[in-house]
C-alpha positions as CSV (number, residue, x, y, z in Angstrom):
1,X,23.3,1.2,-0.9
2,X,19.8,1.2,0.6
3,X,16.6,-0.4,-0.8
4,X,13.2,1.3,-0.5
5,X,10.1,-0.6,-1.3
6,X,6.5,0.4,-1.5
7,X,3.8,-2.3,-1.3
8,X,0.2,-1.8,-2.1
9,X,-2.4,-4.6,-2.1
10,X,-6.1,-4.7,-2.2
11,X,-9.3,-6.7,-2.4
12,X,-12.8,-5.5,-2.9
13,X,-13.1,-4.8,0.9
14,X,-9.5,-4.5,2.3
15,X,-6.3,-2.7,1.5
16,X,-2.7,-2.6,2.5
17,X,0.0,0.0,1.9
18,X,3.5,0.2,3.5
19,X,6.8,1.7,2.8
20,X,10.0,0.0,3.9
21,X,13.7,0.7,3.9
22,X,16.2,-2.1,3.8
23,X,13.3,-4.6,4.5
24,X,12.2,-2.7,7.7
25,X,8.7,-1.1,7.7
26,X,8.8,2.7,8.1
27,X,5.1,3.5,7.7
28,X,2.0,1.4,7.3
29,X,-1.4,2.8,6.3
30,X,-4.3,2.1,8.7
31,X,-7.3,2.5,6.3
32,X,-9.8,1.9,9.2
33,X,-8.4,4.7,11.3
34,X,-7.6,6.8,8.2
35,X,-4.0,7.5,9.1
36,X,-0.5,6.2,8.6
37,X,1.4,4.6,11.4
38,X,5.1,5.5,11.8
39,X,6.7,2.2,12.6
40,X,10.3,3.5,12.8
41,X,12.1,2.7,16.1
42,X,12.6,5.6,18.5
43,X,16.4,5.4,18.4
44,X,16.7,6.4,14.7
45,X,16.3,9.7,12.9
46,X,12.8,9.4,11.4
47,X,12.2,9.8,7.7
48,X,9.2,12.2,7.3
49,X,6.5,11.4,4.7
50,X,4.6,14.7,5.2
51,X,1.0,15.5,6.1
52,X,-0.5,14.0,3.0
53,X,1.0,10.5,3.4
54,X,-2.4,9.0,4.1
55,X,-3.9,10.7,1.0
56,X,-1.1,9.1,-1.1
57,X,-1.9,5.7,0.4
58,X,-5.6,6.3,-0.3
59,X,-4.9,7.2,-4.0
60,X,-2.8,4.1,-4.3
61,X,-5.7,2.0,-2.8
62,X,-8.2,3.5,-5.3
63,X,-5.9,2.7,-8.2
64,X,-5.4,-0.8,-6.9
65,X,-9.1,-1.4,-6.7
66,X,-9.6,0.1,-10.2
67,X,-7.0,-2.2,-11.6
68,X,-8.5,-5.2,-9.8
69,X,-11.9,-4.4,-11.3
70,X,-10.4,-4.2,-14.8
71,X,-8.6,-7.4,-14.4
72,X,-11.6,-9.2,-13.0
73,X,-13.7,-8.1,-16.0
74,X,-11.0,-9.1,-18.4
75,X,-10.5,-12.5,-17.0
76,X,-14.2,-13.2,-16.2
77,X,-14.8,-15.7,-19.0
78,X,-11.3,-17.1,-19.2
79,X,-11.0,-20.9,-18.6
80,X,-9.0,-21.9,-15.5
81,X,-6.8,-24.0,-17.8
82,X,-5.7,-23.3,-21.3
């Protein structure tokens, strides 16, 4: 049994997106260069993510920032301790 994991993280200025299989990165999004980087070692058969992999990562980043904005607004006036 294999485990695939997708991770997306963001701040107002930065973002991260990667896909891993069995805790080994397969692709990582480079938002500055606007591409995904294949991090799979050369001695394995590579899993292909298609031409639109960066667009998928970008959509996830946009969603992350939208959710961050909503959360910041919702928690704006909340006290640090209840």
